[in-house]
N, C-alpha and C positions, 0 to 999 in steps of 0.2 A: 551490203547484205541483200541477197536476192530472195524474194518471196514469191511463191507460186500463187496465182490468183484463180478464183473460180474452181476450187478444188473440193471434192467431197471424199471423205474417207469413212468407211464403215469397217470397224475392226472387232474381232472377238479375241480376247486374250485372258489368260488366267489371272484372277484377282486374288487367289489364295488356294490352299489345298482343296481340291474337289469343287471349286467354284469357277464360274465363268461369267465375265462381264462384257457387255456390249458398249462400245464407245462410238459416238457419232461426232464427227468433226466436219464443220462446214466453214469455208472461207469464201466470201463474196466480195469481189473487187471491181466488177463490171468492166474489166480490161478487154473483154471481147467486143465491147461496144454495144452489147445487147443486154436486155433485161434478164435473160436466163443466166448471164455471167459464165456460160460454158458448162453449167452443171448438167449432168445427164438427166436429172430430175429437177427441173427449174423450181425455184420458190414460186409460190402461187399468188398472182395478182388478185386483189380482193377489193371490190368497189361497192358503193351504195349510193343510190339515188333517193333523196327524200326519205331516208331511213330504211329503204327496201334493199337488202344486201344480196349481192350475187358476184360470181366471178365470170369472166369471159370464157366461154366453153370452146372445146374443139369443134363442136357442131354449132355453127353460128345461129341455127334455128332453135337451139335449146334455150328456152327462156326460164327454166326452173332451177338453174344452178344456184346453190346457196353456199356460203363460205365455209360451213362446217363439215358436211358429209364427205369425208376423204375417200369413201369407197365408190363414189360416183365417177366413173372413168370419163364420162362426157363433160365433166367440169374441169378437166385439167387444162391449163391455159395454153393458148396458141401463141406462146411468147418466144419459142425457140428461134433464135436468129433475128428477133425483132428489136429495133432500137427503141420503139415506143409502143405502149399498150394502153388503151383507154376504154376497152369494152364497148366501143362504138358510141360513146358519149363524150361531149366536149367539156363537161364540167370537171373532169378529173383525168389524170394521166400519170403513167410511170414512163419516164424518158431518160435514156442514158445520154449524157452530154460529154463531149470531148473538150476539156478545159485545161488551162495551164496551172490552175490553182487547186487541183485535186489533192485530197489528203494523201492518197496513195496512187501511184501511177499517173494516168492522164484522163481518167474517166470518173464520173460521178453519176449517181442516180438522182434525178430530179423528180420529186413527188409533188404534183400540182393538184390543188382542190379549189373549187369555186363555190363558196357558200353564201354568195351575196343575196340569194333569194330565200335564205333560211327564214322560216316563219311566214312566208307568203305563198301564193299559189303557183309560183314559178318552180323551175327545176333547180335543185342545188345538190352539191356533193355532201354526203354524210360520212363517206369512208373512201380512202385512197391508200391502200396498204399493199405490202408484200409479206406473205406469211409462209411459215415452215410447218404446214399442217399434214403433209404426207406421212405415210407409215415410216418412210426411211428416216424421218427427222424428229419424230415425237420423243418426248422424254417421259419418264415414269416416276411415280412416287419413290422416294429414296435416292433418286439420282442427284449427283452434283452437276452444276452447270457453270461454266465460264463463258461470259458473253461480253463482247466489246464491239463498239462501233463509234463512228464519228458522224456528227450531224452539223449542218450549217443552216441557220435560220436567216433567210434573206430579209430585206427591209420591209417586206409585207407584214412581218411580225411587229413592226412599229405601230400598226393599227390598233385601235382600241375598240373592243366589242364587249363580250360578256364571258365570264367563267373561264374555263381552261379546256384544252383539247389534248388528245393522246398522241404521243410520239412513238410509243412502244408499249406492248402489253404481253403478258404471259397468261395462258388459260389452260384449265383442265376442262376439256369439252365434254358435255355442254355446261354452261354456267358463266358466272361473272369472272373477270380476270382476278387472279390472285396477286398480281403485280402490274403496275402501270406507271410509266413515265409520262408526266403531264406538263404542259407548257401553258403559262398564263396567256389569256387573250387580251390583256390590258396594256400591251406595249412595254411591259417592264421586264420581260424575259425571265420571269421567276419560274423555277422548275420544282415540281413536286413528285414524290414517289408514293403511290397509293397502294394500300394492301387490302382495301375492302374488308374492314373489321379485324384484320390480322395485326395491324398497328393503328396509329392515329387515323381515324376515318371521319373527316369532317367536310367531305365534299371533294376537295382536291387531293388530299393526302398530306404527307409530311414534306414541309419545305426543305429542299436540299441545296439551294443556292441559285445563282443567276447564271444563265447561259451568256456566253459572249455573243453580242449581236454581229451579224455579218462576218463571222469567223468560225473556224472549225472548233467544235467542242468534242472532246474525247470522253466517253463514258464507259465504265466497266462494271459488271455485275458478277458477284460470286455467290452462288445459290446452293443450298441444300434443300431439296424439295421434300417437305415432310408435313404431315398434318399434326405431328407431335412436337414435344418440346426440344427435340434434337435438331430441328430445322434452323436455318440461319440465312441471312442475306446481307451482303455488304455492297455498297455502291461507292465508286470513285468518280468524281467529276473533275476533269482536267488535272489529274494527278493527286487530288485531295480526297481523303475518305470523308464522305458527307452523310453516310447513312450506315447504321450498324444495328441489325435486329437479330435477336436470338429467340427462338420459339417457333410456333407453327408458321409455315410459309405457304401452305395449301388450304383452300377452303373446302375441298372435297377430294376424293380419290377416284380417278378413272384411269384408263390406259391410253389417254390421248392428250398429253401435254404438249402445247405448241406455242410458238412466238410469232408476233407480227410487228412490223415497224412501218411508219408512214404518218398519215393524218387520219384522225377518227374522232367523231362527235364534236359538237359545238364549233363547227367550221362556219363562221358567219361572215367571212370576207374571202377575197381571193388571196390564197396563201401558197407559199412555196417553201419546201424543206429539201435540202440536199443531203444524201447519205453516201458514205464511203467506208471502206475498211471494215466491213461487217464480218465478224468471226464468232462462232460459238462451238462449244464442245460440251457434251454431257454424257454421263454414264455413272456406273456405280463406284468408280475409282477416279477421282480427279487427278491423281498423279499420272494415271494412264493418259488422261487428256493432255497434261503438260508435255508428256513424252511425244505424243502425236503432233503437238504444236511446235516441237523442236525446242522445248524449254526444260529447264531443270528445277525451277522453283516458282512459287507464286510471286515472289519479289521480281523475278525476271519477267513474268507476265505483266506485272504492274508497270514495269519500266518500258514496255513496248509503246512506241509512239512518243516517248519523252524526248523532245528535241532540244531541251535546254542543256547547255554544257554544265560541267561540274568542276569546281575548283576548291582546293583547300590548302592552306599554308602548312607545310610539313616540317620546316626547319628554319630557325633564325640563328645565325652564327652556328654555335655548336649545340644549341638546345633543340631537341626533337619535340615536335608539336603533335600531340595525339588528336583523336577525333573530337575530344571534348574541349580542345583548346590548349593554351599554354599552361605550364605549372601554376599553382596558386601564387598569386602576386605578380604574374607576368614574367617577362624576360628582362634581365638587367644587362646593361652595357656601359663600360667606362666612357667618360667624356672623350671624344675624339676618335673612338674606335670605328673603323669601317664596318659596313653592314653587309652580310650575305643572307639573302632571302631565297628560300626554295619553296615552290608550290607544286602540287600535282594537279593536272587538269586533263579532262577527257570530254568527248562529245559522243553520246551513244548513237544518235540518229540525226539525219538531216531533217529539213523542214517537212519533207514528205515521208510518210510512214514506210518503214522498211528500207530506207536508203542510208548509206554511210554518212556519218557526221564528219566534222572537220574542225579542228581548233585553228583559229587565226592568230591569236596572241594572248599573252597574259601581261597585265599591267599592275604594278605594285604601287600602293598609296600609303602615305603617312597622313592620316586625316583625309583632307580633300586634296592633298598635294602629291602630284605624281613623282615617284622615285625613279621610274624607268619602265620600258616596255621590252618584253622578250617575245620574239616572233616564233611561231611554231614551225617545225621542220619535220620531214620524214612522215612516218605513219600517223603521227598526231595531226598533221595538216591534211593528209589525204583521206584518212579513215576515221579520225577522231580518237585513235588509240591513246591510252593513258601514257603520259610522259611527265618528266620533271622539268620545271622551268626555273632557272637559277639567275638571280640578279645580284651582282656585286656592285655596291655603291659606296659613296663617301660616308663620312660620319653624319648622323642625323643632326647633331648639334654640338657646338663648342662649349655649351653650358648645360647645366642640369635641365632635364625636361622629361615629359612622358608623352608617348605617341601611340596612336591606334593604327596598327598595320593591317592592311587588307590587300587582297589580290582580286582583280577583276578579269575574268576570262571572257573573250569574245569568240564566238564560233563563226564558221564560214557563212552562216545565214544572217549574221548580224545580231544574234541574241547575246546579251551581256548579263553575266551573273556574278555577284559579289560573294566572296568567301564569308562564311559564318562559322564560329564567332570571330570578331576582330581580335587581334593579339596586341596586348599592351607591351611596349618596350620602354623601360625606364632607363634613361641616360643619366649616369652619375647619381647624385643623391635624390631619392624620391621625396616628393612633397608630402607633408602630413595631410591627414584628412580631418576636417573639422565640421561638426554639425551642431547647430543651435537647437537644443531640445526643449528649452523653455525660455521665455514665455511663448504662448501661442499667438498666432496672428490675430490682431484685433482685441487682445486682452486690454482691460482697463484697470488701472491701479489707483488707490487712494493714499498709499503709503509707499514703503520700500518696495523695490523691484528686484526679485531674485532672478539672475540670468545664469543658465546652465548650458555648458557646452560639452559634447563628447569629442575628444581629440585623440588620434592614434598616429603612429609613424611606423611604416612597414620595415624600414631599414635603420632605425635609430630610436630616438626618444624625443618626447615633447619637452622643450626648454621653458616655454612660456605661452600663455594665452592672454591676449589683450582684448578688452571689451570696449565697444564703441556705441555711442548714441550719435548717429550721423557721423560727422568727422571728429567728434570730441572723444578723446581717449578717457574712459571712465576709470580705468585701473588695470593692473596686470596681476595675474595669478601664475605662480611658478610651481605650485604643488597641487596634485590632483586630490580629489576627495577620497579618503580612505585607501589611497594607493591604487585606485582603479583608473579608468579613462575619462572620468567626469571632473570638470573644472567649474567651480561656482563662484560668482561674484555678486555681491549685494550692493545695489545702487541705493544709497540712503537718501531719503527725503528729496526725491527729484521734484523740480517745479512742474506745475500743471502744463500740459501741452501734448503734442504728438511727436513721437520719436521713431527713428529707424534704427533698430538694434542689430549689430553685427559683432562678430568676434574673429580674431586672427590668431591662428596657432602657428608657432615657430618651432622647428625641430633643432636638434643639436648640430646640424650641418648648416644652419642659417636659412634654410628654405621655409617659406610660410605659405599658408593658404587661408582664405577667408570663408566664413559661413555665408549662406544666403541671408538676406536681410529680413527681419520680422518687424512689422509695424505695430506699435502699441500706443495707447494714450494714458495719460496720468490726469486724474481729476476730472474726467469727462462725465457728463450727465447722459445716461442711457435711458431711453424711453421705450417701453414695449406696448404694443397694441394688438388686440385680437379682433379682426374685422369679420363680421358675419356675412355669409353668402346671401345675396338679395334675390337671385334668380338662378335656377339650374334646370337642366333637362337632358334627356337622351335623344340623340339624332340617329335615324336609321338610314343608311345608304340604300338599302333595298326597298325602302318605302319613303322616298325623299320628300313627299308632300304631307306626310302624316306627322301630327304633333304627338310626341311620345312622352307625355307628362305622367310617367309611371310613379309608383311608390318609392322606388330607389333608382338611382342612376346606374346605367349599365355601359361597360366598355367591353366590346367583343371583337377580337381580331380575326374575323372571317374575311378572307380575300374577296374583293369585289362586292361584299355585302356586310361591311363592318358596322358596328354600332359604336358611336363615340358619345362623349358627354361634354357639356359646356357648363361653366359656372361663372357668375358675375359678382363682383364685389364693388362697393362704394368706397372710394379712396379719397373723397373730398375732405375728410377730417384730417388727412395728412398734409394738406396744402400749406397750412400755416407753418409747418416744419419742413417744407420742401427744400429749403436751403441747407438743411442739415444732411448728414451722411447716413444712408441706410446701411446698417451693419449686416442684417440678415432679413430675409423674407422667404417664407415657405407657404405653399398651399397644402393644407392638411385635409385628407379625406378619410372617412371611417369605413373600413372594409367590412361588408356584411355577407358577401358571397363570392365564391371563386369556382373556377372550372378549368381543367387542363393546365394547372400551374405546377411548377414555377414558370414565370414569364416576366417580361420587361415591358413596362408601360411608360409612356412619354407625356409630358405636358408641353403645350404650345401656346405662344402668344396668338392673338387674333387680330384681324383687320377688317375694315368695312363696317358693317352694321353693328352699332353699339347700343341702340335702344330696344333691342329684342326683349320679348317677354316670354316667360316659360309656358304660358297658356296658349301661345300661338306659334312658337318657333318650330321649324322643321329643318331637315337637311338642306333644302334649297334656299331658304331665306335666312339661315343662321349666319353669324360672322364667318369670314373666311379663316381657315387655318393659316398661320404665319410661321415665324421661326420657332424651331424646337428650343425649349429652354433647359430641360433636364429630363433625366429618366430615373426610374426606380424599379428595382427588382422586387417582385411581390410573390409570396408563396402562401399556401393554405394556412400556415402558422400565423399570418398577419390578419386573419379574420378576427373581428371584434377588437381591432386595434386601429389607431390612426397611423397612416403613412404620410410622409412629407415629401413634397417636390420643391426643389430650390428654385426660386424666381428672383433672387436678390439683385442680380445685375440688371434684369429687365425692369423691375419696379423702380430701382434707382434712376434709370434712364428716363422713365416716364415722369417721375417727380422733379427731375432736373430741367424739364422742358419749360419754356417761357410761360406757356399756359397749359398746365398739367390737366389731363382728362379727369372727369369726376368719377368715372367707373373704369374698371378693367375686367375683361373677360378672358377666360382660359379654356383651352380645348384639350381633352384627354383622349388618348387612343392607344391601342396595342402597338408596341414599337416594332415587332417583327411580323405582325399579321399572320400568326401561326395558331389561330383558334384559341388563344388565351382569353379568359373572361374574368372580369371582376365586377362586383356590384358594390356601390358605396351609398351611404345614407344621403337622402336629399334634405334640403332645407324645409321641404313642405311637410304638412301634417304634424307639426309640432314635434318633429324628431329631436332626440336628445343629443345626437352626435352629428351636427350639421357641418358641411364644409366650412373651413375658416381660412383666413389669410392672417398669418402671424408675422408681425413686422417689429423689428428692433432698430432704433436709430440713435445717433449720437450728436451732441452739439459740437464735438471736436473731430474733424475729419482725420483719418489716418494719413500718414505721409505717403507720397508716391513710392511705388516699388523701385528698388535700386538693383540693377543687374550687376552681378559679380563678373569682373573682367576675366577673360581666359588668360592664364599666365603664358600659354604657348603662342609662339609665332611660327606655325608649321612651315611656312614657305619663305622664311628668312634665309639670307646668304650666310652659310656657316662653314668655317674651315676652308674658305675659298670655293666651296661647292654651292651652286645656286639650285635650290629645290624649287623648280618652276611650278607655279600653281596651275593645275589643270582641273577645273571644276568638272565633276561628272555630269554629263547631260542626261536629263530624264531620271526616272526612278530605276535603279538596278534591281532586277528580279533575283529572288532567292529560290524561286520555283520556276517551272517552265513558263517562259514568256510566250506571247501569241504573235503571230506574224500575219499581216494582211495579205490577201491574194494579190497576184500581179495583174489580175484583170477582173472586172466585175462579172458576176454570174450572168448566164444567158437569160434574157427576159422570158417570162412565162408565155406559153402559147396563147394565142388569141382564141377565146372560146367560140 
């Protein structure tokens, strides 16, 4: 597929009877090797030193150029035919690089900014951008806009400083941006989309996912620009919808809407971003934009740049497989029957945007066992065109069995994608399905034990269900309860002890299957204790040396400036029973305030400082956060209620140590750092709902878990045909995988 780069189209076409709509379509690929990308009216470089913004003017002596006034002819950039533009300053630059790893073609735009002197008396970059602010490019209220681009964050974004910076913004001049793509400056590659009061506005914006470091990230925006409820904006990151807002998308109405991309604000280090494949189109009719982009639908636009191949199984023997998978119950095949597998595969694009794809091969699997490989030929191999791949193989098995069949397509770039969903093929008699529904894991009994199993058979009936305690057969039941799928056995007067309970269901064809094991005890003594919190406090990341001994404890997930809480409990009273088994342990907190919920919160173990005191602890001298123990979803409905965090396994490990600690401290924080907040009662000031540690333990440990053996031997030799085991290397993608560049990016220029 050939794509023209550096093309500007301005069209007027009828949008309806008596109506006329203007459509602006711009594609910037830098294939001319220059910043102007061959546009008759180049996009405008925009720089800022120490917060003072300007653009390099046609008249080098003009020092009054500002980034917004589009009617100032003296401010148009002298970038036509230039490979690099820096406005005469060394702390920022826009430079086109010729590289082998470009997202599209052979050129990329490197945007460099040096903010190392930020906050000092030296010179630092505050802005290094390319903008579409000219009359030819502006959008208006009511316009739709399709905007796509690829960006590459080099290793300079591993650095940790403060806050977040802008990679892209939309503005109605003059005023604040009504949309901004932001990147964290904490080295974690977190991306945010900010709407400045139009949606969540807590400093950075709405978290939309993590960028891939040192790799191309494709991002697409579909906008309806409106100050009213009919507006909307959707964002896709690397093929996944990550943001969907309906409602106002403009902060104000003017006739000068424009976009910028690059680096802006909070540039506190020397950083580089690469951009490529920038394309946008806006106007009153987005269908007209699609037409001008050579597309027929939004789905086709969303698929642009998707270099992952696609594969799906379409037929097994004479059974047609639809998009949703095989018919209910899977595909059946007699014992000894040969197998014919058919899949369809194609590859939309190559690793570079706009190039032809190519299918290399399709490999079929039963479980992790390779059944065979079919190589691509013809157009499928040269252009990635859709084609059927057929494999005829021997019988899966000479005996009854069930197998998960998948197909893996590999394209010419080495991307491998597995078909979804997998298709179950049942050879011969299908095994019954059995599930132990009671008792529950960890249940304790003082008398008879009722054991209940749900058992079904897809191609026959259940003949019997055998009940076991360990390897001892307790009894057999041949009749279900009230003619349903439930089978119950009562174990009368079992002796005291711990037992692993299982059941085995057998069908009318002689096949059987076992339930998972459930550990129980009989005659055990269970002890419960509620331990009060001895110390608690809030820790503020933004004020790391301050003691925040507030009335209530606060957990606030603000990126770079979070508040966390810690709580300490005295567990010395449990030492005498440390040889016993902890059945359950939860840390319970009483929620008294919430904001921006629902949200997910996490509890962590701690390490290091153990003798901290609530009157002097702060973020710097507090215990260190250690392993995450559990999470809990919390909503406004949980206010004035206790919520519990499971810490069973961790507390059991502590008490099993040769010298158990006398205290244990826990750390609470927002799990997604998305501005979710909760407040919970402190132990201080005689509060009535203090944090507590609820512990239950037993004098009889549960039996060790027993794994149920898999009945299948997928790679056994059957019917004289050896199914050779070929483990799949790495994780197979079901969405577009990423590919590393063949060469490292060109180093930044020396300031």
